[in-house]
Biotite code that builds the C-alpha atoms (Angstrom):
import biotite.structure as struc

atoms = struc.array([
    struc.Atom([-0.084, 0.137, -0.045], chain_id="A", res_id=1, res_name="MET", atom_name="CA", element="C"),
    struc.Atom([1.305, 3.421, -0.955], chain_id="A", res_id=2, res_name="TYR", atom_name="CA", element="C"),
    struc.Atom([0.518, 6.356, 1.267], chain_id="A", res_id=3, res_name="PHE", atom_name="CA", element="C"),
    struc.Atom([-0.067, 9.730, -0.611], chain_id="A", res_id=4, res_name="MET", atom_name="CA", element="C"),
    struc.Atom([-1.534, 11.929, 2.026], chain_id="A", res_id=5, res_name="ALA", atom_name="CA", element="C"),
    struc.Atom([-1.391, 12.328, 5.935], chain_id="A", res_id=6, res_name="LEU", atom_name="CA", element="C"),
    struc.Atom([-4.472, 13.650, 7.769], chain_id="A", res_id=7, res_name="ALA", atom_name="CA", element="C"),
    struc.Atom([-4.142, 15.172, 11.138], chain_id="A", res_id=8, res_name="LEU", atom_name="CA", element="C"),
    struc.Atom([-6.053, 16.511, 13.875], chain_id="A", res_id=9, res_name="ASP", atom_name="CA", element="C"),
    struc.Atom([-4.943, 19.829, 15.308], chain_id="A", res_id=10, res_name="TYR", atom_name="CA", element="C"),
    struc.Atom([-5.724, 19.924, 19.114], chain_id="A", res_id=11, res_name="ASP", atom_name="CA", element="C"),
    struc.Atom([-3.710, 17.457, 20.864], chain_id="A", res_id=12, res_name="GLY", atom_name="CA", element="C"),
    struc.Atom([-2.213, 15.860, 17.781], chain_id="A", res_id=13, res_name="THR", atom_name="CA", element="C"),
    struc.Atom([-0.421, 18.483, 15.841], chain_id="A", res_id=14, res_name="LEU", atom_name="CA", element="C"),
    struc.Atom([-0.434, 20.933, 18.556], chain_id="A", res_id=15, res_name="ALA", atom_name="CA", element="C"),
    struc.Atom([0.109, 20.599, 22.254], chain_id="A", res_id=16, res_name="TYR", atom_name="CA", element="C"),
    struc.Atom([-1.511, 23.128, 24.530], chain_id="A", res_id=17, res_name="GLU", atom_name="CA", element="C"),
    struc.Atom([-2.097, 25.267, 21.358], chain_id="A", res_id=18, res_name="GLY", atom_name="CA", element="C"),
    struc.Atom([1.448, 25.316, 20.175], chain_id="A", res_id=19, res_name="ASN", atom_name="CA", element="C"),
    struc.Atom([2.997, 23.565, 17.333], chain_id="A", res_id=20, res_name="VAL", atom_name="CA", element="C"),
    struc.Atom([6.746, 23.001, 17.951], chain_id="A", res_id=21, res_name="THR", atom_name="CA", element="C"),
    struc.Atom([9.357, 23.975, 15.314], chain_id="A", res_id=22, res_name="ALA", atom_name="CA", element="C"),
    struc.Atom([10.440, 20.162, 15.114], chain_id="A", res_id=23, res_name="LYS", atom_name="CA", element="C"),
    struc.Atom([6.863, 19.474, 14.166], chain_id="A", res_id=24, res_name="THR", atom_name="CA", element="C"),
    struc.Atom([6.760, 22.104, 11.334], chain_id="A", res_id=25, res_name="ILE", atom_name="CA", element="C"),
    struc.Atom([10.147, 20.758, 10.255], chain_id="A", res_id=26, res_name="GLU", atom_name="CA", element="C"),
    struc.Atom([8.563, 17.267, 9.928], chain_id="A", res_id=27, res_name="ALA", atom_name="CA", element="C"),
    struc.Atom([5.512, 18.685, 7.958], chain_id="A", res_id=28, res_name="LEU", atom_name="CA", element="C"),
    struc.Atom([7.952, 20.460, 5.594], chain_id="A", res_id=29, res_name="ILE", atom_name="CA", element="C"),
    struc.Atom([9.842, 16.965, 4.960], chain_id="A", res_id=30, res_name="ALA", atom_name="CA", element="C"),
    struc.Atom([6.538, 15.231, 4.307], chain_id="A", res_id=31, res_name="ILE", atom_name="CA", element="C"),
    struc.Atom([5.586, 17.977, 1.854], chain_id="A", res_id=32, res_name="LYS", atom_name="CA", element="C"),
    struc.Atom([9.149, 17.606, 0.208], chain_id="A", res_id=33, res_name="ALA", atom_name="CA", element="C"),
    struc.Atom([8.397, 13.781, -0.281], chain_id="A", res_id=34, res_name="SER", atom_name="CA", element="C"),
    struc.Atom([5.632, 14.673, -2.484], chain_id="A", res_id=35, res_name="GLY", atom_name="CA", element="C"),
    struc.Atom([2.710, 13.802, -0.189], chain_id="A", res_id=36, res_name="ARG", atom_name="CA", element="C"),
    struc.Atom([-0.204, 15.803, 0.640], chain_id="A", res_id=37, res_name="LYS", atom_name="CA", element="C"),
    struc.Atom([-1.152, 17.276, 4.279], chain_id="A", res_id=38, res_name="LEU", atom_name="CA", element="C"),
    struc.Atom([-4.618, 17.537, 5.373], chain_id="A", res_id=39, res_name="ILE", atom_name="CA", element="C"),
    struc.Atom([-5.635, 19.169, 8.589], chain_id="A", res_id=40, res_name="MET", atom_name="CA", element="C"),
    struc.Atom([-8.991, 17.861, 9.910], chain_id="A", res_id=41, res_name="VAL", atom_name="CA", element="C"),
    struc.Atom([-10.036, 19.876, 12.975], chain_id="A", res_id=42, res_name="THR", atom_name="CA", element="C"),
    struc.Atom([-13.292, 20.700, 14.988], chain_id="A", res_id=43, res_name="GLY", atom_name="CA", element="C"),
    struc.Atom([-11.966, 24.340, 15.176], chain_id="A", res_id=44, res_name="ARG", atom_name="CA", element="C"),
    struc.Atom([-13.474, 27.017, 13.355], chain_id="A", res_id=45, res_name="GLN", atom_name="CA", element="C"),
    struc.Atom([-11.316, 28.464, 10.552], chain_id="A", res_id=46, res_name="LEU", atom_name="CA", element="C"),
    struc.Atom([-11.034, 32.093, 11.845], chain_id="A", res_id=47, res_name="ASP", atom_name="CA", element="C"),
    struc.Atom([-9.748, 30.736, 15.294], chain_id="A", res_id=48, res_name="ASP", atom_name="CA", element="C"),
    struc.Atom([-7.362, 28.346, 13.481], chain_id="A", res_id=49, res_name="LEU", atom_name="CA", element="C"),
    struc.Atom([-5.902, 31.275, 11.337], chain_id="A", res_id=50, res_name="LYS", atom_name="CA", element="C"),
    struc.Atom([-5.291, 33.291, 14.694], chain_id="A", res_id=51, res_name="GLN", atom_name="CA", element="C"),
    struc.Atom([-3.199, 30.750, 16.456], chain_id="A", res_id=52, res_name="ILE", atom_name="CA", element="C"),
    struc.Atom([-1.504, 28.902, 13.492], chain_id="A", res_id=53, res_name="PHE", atom_name="CA", element="C"),
    struc.Atom([0.393, 30.755, 10.979], chain_id="A", res_id=54, res_name="ASP", atom_name="CA", element="C"),
    struc.Atom([1.529, 27.656, 8.853], chain_id="A", res_id=55, res_name="ARG", atom_name="CA", element="C"),
    struc.Atom([-1.607, 26.676, 7.232], chain_id="A", res_id=56, res_name="LEU", atom_name="CA", element="C"),
    struc.Atom([0.220, 27.117, 3.964], chain_id="A", res_id=57, res_name="ASP", atom_name="CA", element="C"),
    struc.Atom([1.833, 23.870, 4.536], chain_id="A", res_id=58, res_name="LEU", atom_name="CA", element="C"),
    struc.Atom([-1.486, 22.231, 4.186], chain_id="A", res_id=59, res_name="PHE", atom_name="CA", element="C"),
    struc.Atom([-3.199, 21.102, 0.874], chain_id="A", res_id=60, res_name="ASP", atom_name="CA", element="C"),
    struc.Atom([-6.601, 21.066, 2.505], chain_id="A", res_id=61, res_name="LYS", atom_name="CA", element="C"),
    struc.Atom([-7.904, 22.094, 5.800], chain_id="A", res_id=62, res_name="ILE", atom_name="CA", element="C"),
    struc.Atom([-11.370, 20.329, 6.997], chain_id="A", res_id=63, res_name="VAL", atom_name="CA", element="C"),
    struc.Atom([-12.730, 22.614, 9.732], chain_id="A", res_id=64, res_name="ALA", atom_name="CA", element="C"),
    struc.Atom([-15.779, 22.870, 11.783], chain_id="A", res_id=65, res_name="GLU", atom_name="CA", element="C"),
    struc.Atom([-15.721, 19.174, 12.357], chain_id="A", res_id=66, res_name="ASN", atom_name="CA", element="C"),
    struc.Atom([-16.339, 18.415, 8.799], chain_id="A", res_id=67, res_name="GLY", atom_name="CA", element="C"),
    struc.Atom([-18.541, 21.136, 7.710], chain_id="A", res_id=68, res_name="ALA", atom_name="CA", element="C"),
    struc.Atom([-16.025, 23.553, 6.074], chain_id="A", res_id=69, res_name="LEU", atom_name="CA", element="C"),
    struc.Atom([-13.415, 22.830, 3.351], chain_id="A", res_id=70, res_name="LEU", atom_name="CA", element="C"),
    struc.Atom([-10.472, 25.328, 3.105], chain_id="A", res_id=71, res_name="TYR", atom_name="CA", element="C"),
    struc.Atom([-7.666, 25.513, 0.492], chain_id="A", res_id=72, res_name="THR", atom_name="CA", element="C"),
    struc.Atom([-5.106, 27.653, 2.031], chain_id="A", res_id=73, res_name="PRO", atom_name="CA", element="C"),
    struc.Atom([-3.058, 28.199, -1.419], chain_id="A", res_id=74, res_name="GLN", atom_name="CA", element="C"),
    struc.Atom([-6.284, 29.822, -3.045], chain_id="A", res_id=75, res_name="THR", atom_name="CA", element="C"),
    struc.Atom([-8.107, 30.746, 0.322], chain_id="A", res_id=76, res_name="GLU", atom_name="CA", element="C"),
    struc.Atom([-11.270, 29.082, -1.174], chain_id="A", res_id=77, res_name="ASN", atom_name="CA", element="C"),
    struc.Atom([-13.811, 28.110, 1.420], chain_id="A", res_id=78, res_name="GLN", atom_name="CA", element="C"),
    struc.Atom([-16.588, 25.567, 0.530], chain_id="A", res_id=79, res_name="ARG", atom_name="CA", element="C"),
    struc.Atom([-19.429, 24.740, 3.040], chain_id="A", res_id=80, res_name="LEU", atom_name="CA", element="C"),
    struc.Atom([-19.952, 21.127, 3.129], chain_id="A", res_id=81, res_name="LEU", atom_name="CA", element="C"),
    struc.Atom([-23.368, 21.491, 4.969], chain_id="A", res_id=82, res_name="ALA", atom_name="CA", element="C"),
    struc.Atom([-26.337, 23.767, 5.366], chain_id="A", res_id=83, res_name="GLU", atom_name="CA", element="C"),
    struc.Atom([-25.930, 26.103, 8.524], chain_id="A", res_id=84, res_name="PRO", atom_name="CA", element="C"),
    struc.Atom([-28.732, 25.637, 11.097], chain_id="A", res_id=85, res_name="PRO", atom_name="CA", element="C"),
    struc.Atom([-31.576, 28.031, 10.957], chain_id="A", res_id=86, res_name="PRO", atom_name="CA", element="C"),
    struc.Atom([-30.862, 31.390, 12.393], chain_id="A", res_id=87, res_name="GLU", atom_name="CA", element="C"),
    struc.Atom([-33.831, 30.987, 14.638], chain_id="A", res_id=88, res_name="ALA", atom_name="CA", element="C"),
    struc.Atom([-32.152, 27.982, 16.267], chain_id="A", res_id=89, res_name="PHE", atom_name="CA", element="C"),
    struc.Atom([-29.221, 30.089, 17.222], chain_id="A", res_id=90, res_name="LEU", atom_name="CA", element="C"),
    struc.Atom([-31.339, 32.976, 18.506], chain_id="A", res_id=91, res_name="THR", atom_name="CA", element="C"),
    struc.Atom([-33.311, 30.227, 20.653], chain_id="A", res_id=92, res_name="LYS", atom_name="CA", element="C"),
    struc.Atom([-29.818, 28.945, 22.003], chain_id="A", res_id=93, res_name="LEU", atom_name="CA", element="C"),
    struc.Atom([-28.738, 32.589, 22.933], chain_id="A", res_id=94, res_name="TYR", atom_name="CA", element="C"),
    struc.Atom([-32.220, 33.360, 24.609], chain_id="A", res_id=95, res_name="THR", atom_name="CA", element="C"),
    struc.Atom([-32.124, 30.096, 26.443], chain_id="A", res_id=96, res_name="SER", atom_name="CA", element="C"),
    struc.Atom([-29.097, 31.364, 28.381], chain_id="A", res_id=97, res_name="GLY", atom_name="CA", element="C"),
    struc.Atom([-26.812, 28.805, 26.914], chain_id="A", res_id=98, res_name="ILE", atom_name="CA", element="C"),
    struc.Atom([-23.233, 29.880, 27.549], chain_id="A", res_id=99, res_name="SER", atom_name="CA", element="C"),
    struc.Atom([-20.557, 29.851, 26.407], chain_id="A", res_id=100, res_name="PRO", atom_name="CA", element="C"),
    struc.Atom([-21.918, 29.783, 22.720], chain_id="A", res_id=101, res_name="LEU", atom_name="CA", element="C"),
    struc.Atom([-20.149, 30.370, 19.517], chain_id="A", res_id=102, res_name="ARG", atom_name="CA", element="C"),
    struc.Atom([-21.068, 29.878, 15.943], chain_id="A", res_id=103, res_name="ASN", atom_name="CA", element="C"),
    struc.Atom([-19.038, 29.301, 12.914], chain_id="A", res_id=104, res_name="GLY", atom_name="CA", element="C"),
    struc.Atom([-20.235, 29.117, 9.287], chain_id="A", res_id=105, res_name="LYS", atom_name="CA", element="C"),
    struc.Atom([-22.083, 25.931, 9.936], chain_id="A", res_id=106, res_name="VAL", atom_name="CA", element="C"),
    struc.Atom([-20.926, 24.512, 13.442], chain_id="A", res_id=107, res_name="ILE", atom_name="CA", element="C"),
    struc.Atom([-22.316, 25.723, 16.769], chain_id="A", res_id=108, res_name="ILE", atom_name="CA", element="C"),
    struc.Atom([-20.359, 24.870, 19.815], chain_id="A", res_id=109, res_name="ASP", atom_name="CA", element="C"),
    struc.Atom([-20.641, 25.204, 23.524], chain_id="A", res_id=110, res_name="THR", atom_name="CA", element="C"),
    struc.Atom([-19.294, 23.269, 26.679], chain_id="A", res_id=111, res_name="GLN", atom_name="CA", element="C"),
    struc.Atom([-20.429, 20.435, 28.805], chain_id="A", res_id=112, res_name="GLU", atom_name="CA", element="C"),
    struc.Atom([-23.012, 20.400, 30.525], chain_id="A", res_id=113, res_name="PRO", atom_name="CA", element="C"),
    struc.Atom([-24.813, 22.459, 28.159], chain_id="A", res_id=114, res_name="GLN", atom_name="CA", element="C"),
    struc.Atom([-25.598, 19.511, 25.763], chain_id="A", res_id=115, res_name="GLU", atom_name="CA", element="C"),
    struc.Atom([-28.937, 18.867, 27.859], chain_id="A", res_id=116, res_name="LYS", atom_name="CA", element="C"),
    struc.Atom([-30.105, 22.371, 27.121], chain_id="A", res_id=117, res_name="ASN", atom_name="CA", element="C"),
    struc.Atom([-28.939, 22.382, 23.457], chain_id="A", res_id=118, res_name="VAL", atom_name="CA", element="C"),
    struc.Atom([-30.857, 18.888, 22.864], chain_id="A", res_id=119, res_name="LEU", atom_name="CA", element="C"),
    struc.Atom([-33.985, 20.302, 24.526], chain_id="A", res_id=120, res_name="GLU", atom_name="CA", element="C"),
    struc.Atom([-33.880, 23.303, 21.882], chain_id="A", res_id=121, res_name="VAL", atom_name="CA", element="C"),
    struc.Atom([-33.230, 20.756, 18.965], chain_id="A", res_id=122, res_name="ILE", atom_name="CA", element="C"),
    struc.Atom([-36.158, 18.801, 20.152], chain_id="A", res_id=123, res_name="ARG", atom_name="CA", element="C"),
    struc.Atom([-38.442, 21.527, 20.668], chain_id="A", res_id=124, res_name="ASP", atom_name="CA", element="C"),
    struc.Atom([-37.809, 23.134, 17.159], chain_id="A", res_id=125, res_name="MET", atom_name="CA", element="C"),
    struc.Atom([-38.001, 19.645, 15.581], chain_id="A", res_id=126, res_name="GLY", atom_name="CA", element="C"),
    struc.Atom([-34.653, 20.028, 13.900], chain_id="A", res_id=127, res_name="LEU", atom_name="CA", element="C"),
    struc.Atom([-32.474, 17.482, 12.298], chain_id="A", res_id=128, res_name="GLU", atom_name="CA", element="C"),
    struc.Atom([-29.134, 18.270, 14.245], chain_id="A", res_id=129, res_name="LEU", atom_name="CA", element="C"),
    struc.Atom([-26.707, 16.084, 16.040], chain_id="A", res_id=130, res_name="GLU", atom_name="CA", element="C"),
    struc.Atom([-24.352, 16.827, 18.993], chain_id="A", res_id=131, res_name="ILE", atom_name="CA", element="C"),
    struc.Atom([-20.706, 15.660, 18.718], chain_id="A", res_id=132, res_name="ILE", atom_name="CA", element="C"),
    struc.Atom([-18.577, 15.690, 21.884], chain_id="A", res_id=133, res_name="PHE", atom_name="CA", element="C"),
    struc.Atom([-14.830, 16.265, 22.114], chain_id="A", res_id=134, res_name="ASN", atom_name="CA", element="C"),
    struc.Atom([-12.853, 16.863, 25.405], chain_id="A", res_id=135, res_name="LYS", atom_name="CA", element="C"),
    struc.Atom([-15.577, 18.809, 26.942], chain_id="A", res_id=136, res_name="GLY", atom_name="CA", element="C"),
    struc.Atom([-16.753, 20.551, 23.925], chain_id="A", res_id=137, res_name="ALA", atom_name="CA", element="C"),
    struc.Atom([-20.241, 20.255, 22.600], chain_id="A", res_id=138, res_name="VAL", atom_name="CA", element="C"),
    struc.Atom([-20.492, 20.738, 18.688], chain_id="A", res_id=139, res_name="MET", atom_name="CA", element="C"),
    struc.Atom([-23.751, 20.992, 17.010], chain_id="A", res_id=140, res_name="VAL", atom_name="CA", element="C"),
    struc.Atom([-23.893, 20.065, 13.299], chain_id="A", res_id=141, res_name="LEU", atom_name="CA", element="C"),
    struc.Atom([-26.389, 18.778, 10.676], chain_id="A", res_id=142, res_name="PRO", atom_name="CA", element="C"),
    struc.Atom([-27.008, 15.264, 11.000], chain_id="A", res_id=143, res_name="SER", atom_name="CA", element="C"),
    struc.Atom([-24.313, 12.966, 9.380], chain_id="A", res_id=144, res_name="GLY", atom_name="CA", element="C"),
    struc.Atom([-21.757, 15.697, 9.070], chain_id="A", res_id=145, res_name="VAL", atom_name="CA", element="C"),
    struc.Atom([-18.317, 14.767, 10.729], chain_id="A", res_id=146, res_name="ASN", atom_name="CA", element="C"),
    struc.Atom([-14.752, 14.644, 10.116], chain_id="A", res_id=147, res_name="LYS", atom_name="CA", element="C"),
    struc.Atom([-14.977, 11.463, 8.017], chain_id="A", res_id=148, res_name="ALA", atom_name="CA", element="C"),
    struc.Atom([-17.422, 13.348, 5.733], chain_id="A", res_id=149, res_name="THR", atom_name="CA", element="C"),
    struc.Atom([-15.363, 16.363, 5.468], chain_id="A", res_id=150, res_name="GLY", atom_name="CA", element="C"),
    struc.Atom([-12.135, 14.191, 4.833], chain_id="A", res_id=151, res_name="LEU", atom_name="CA", element="C"),
    struc.Atom([-13.851, 12.385, 2.064], chain_id="A", res_id=152, res_name="THR", atom_name="CA", element="C"),
    struc.Atom([-14.650, 15.788, 0.381], chain_id="A", res_id=153, res_name="ALA", atom_name="CA", element="C"),
    struc.Atom([-10.992, 16.830, 0.644], chain_id="A", res_id=154, res_name="ALA", atom_name="CA", element="C"),
    struc.Atom([-9.632, 13.541, -0.886], chain_id="A", res_id=155, res_name="LEU", atom_name="CA", element="C"),
    struc.Atom([-12.123, 13.649, -3.751], chain_id="A", res_id=156, res_name="LYS", atom_name="CA", element="C"),
    struc.Atom([-10.907, 17.245, -4.488], chain_id="A", res_id=157, res_name="GLU", atom_name="CA", element="C"),
    struc.Atom([-7.377, 15.933, -4.267], chain_id="A", res_id=158, res_name="LEU", atom_name="CA", element="C"),
    struc.Atom([-7.996, 12.855, -6.396], chain_id="A", res_id=159, res_name="GLY", atom_name="CA", element="C"),
    struc.Atom([-6.602, 10.392, -3.520], chain_id="A", res_id=160, res_name="ILE", atom_name="CA", element="C"),
    struc.Atom([-8.458, 7.209, -2.303], chain_id="A", res_id=161, res_name="SER", atom_name="CA", element="C"),
    struc.Atom([-9.165, 6.867, 1.243], chain_id="A", res_id=162, res_name="MET", atom_name="CA", element="C"),
    struc.Atom([-6.805, 3.689, 1.124], chain_id="A", res_id=163, res_name="HIS", atom_name="CA", element="C"),
    struc.Atom([-3.797, 5.795, 0.300], chain_id="A", res_id=164, res_name="ASN", atom_name="CA", element="C"),
    struc.Atom([-3.770, 8.035, 3.443], chain_id="A", res_id=165, res_name="ILE", atom_name="CA", element="C"),
    struc.Atom([-2.658, 7.896, 7.124], chain_id="A", res_id=166, res_name="ILE", atom_name="CA", element="C"),
    struc.Atom([-4.723, 9.401, 9.879], chain_id="A", res_id=167, res_name="GLY", atom_name="CA", element="C"),
    struc.Atom([-3.852, 10.729, 13.231], chain_id="A", res_id=168, res_name="ILE", atom_name="CA", element="C"),
    struc.Atom([-5.976, 11.956, 15.965], chain_id="A", res_id=169, res_name="GLY", atom_name="CA", element="C"),
    struc.Atom([-6.729, 11.828, 19.805], chain_id="A", res_id=170, res_name="ASP", atom_name="CA", element="C"),
    struc.Atom([-10.152, 12.709, 20.442], chain_id="A", res_id=171, res_name="GLY", atom_name="CA", element="C"),
    struc.Atom([-13.820, 11.221, 20.411], chain_id="A", res_id=172, res_name="GLU", atom_name="CA", element="C"),
    struc.Atom([-14.541, 13.283, 17.439], chain_id="A", res_id=173, res_name="ASN", atom_name="CA", element="C"),
    struc.Atom([-11.805, 11.840, 15.456], chain_id="A", res_id=174, res_name="ASP", atom_name="CA", element="C"),
    struc.Atom([-13.097, 8.217, 15.552], chain_id="A", res_id=175, res_name="HIS", atom_name="CA", element="C"),
    struc.Atom([-15.179, 8.949, 12.436], chain_id="A", res_id=176, res_name="ALA", atom_name="CA", element="C"),
    struc.Atom([-12.228, 10.032, 10.110], chain_id="A", res_id=177, res_name="PHE", atom_name="CA", element="C"),
    struc.Atom([-9.959, 7.322, 11.639], chain_id="A", res_id=178, res_name="LEU", atom_name="CA", element="C"),
    struc.Atom([-12.223, 4.533, 10.648], chain_id="A", res_id=179, res_name="ARG", atom_name="CA", element="C"),
])
């Protein structure tokens, strides 16, 4: 089997306590020099990632928002891979007092133990949304959207088979793309 790409989670895998070491950057550069592709697969929102990591240029594709957004650093093209939840849902979450609460282009996230309140709003509004957990984070996404669906879209754009990649991650939300 020939590996053509490396797919990496950010927090806890590529970065430790939010920082990527110089040695890790050197390793990523060496992988790129070998002709292989680099794909970051993260639950983070793209704007946050841009603020904390200045070497996104090393990656051919970035799957952000836990699979809901595909970003190409070289062209700065962003493609939503799912529809955002209705604005009324976000409004209801805010008026319900759920805190902290952040929304991306598609993802909405908070922290445990807010999942019970979020689930109640989803149920009351009759929405087809799901909650994904990761190290205390509570991420709300359209049903069926996860890191695996985002990685699949990235690989399709790169013309690479799932059989030709190595994946590395450390959290509950990484299980989908590691399978």
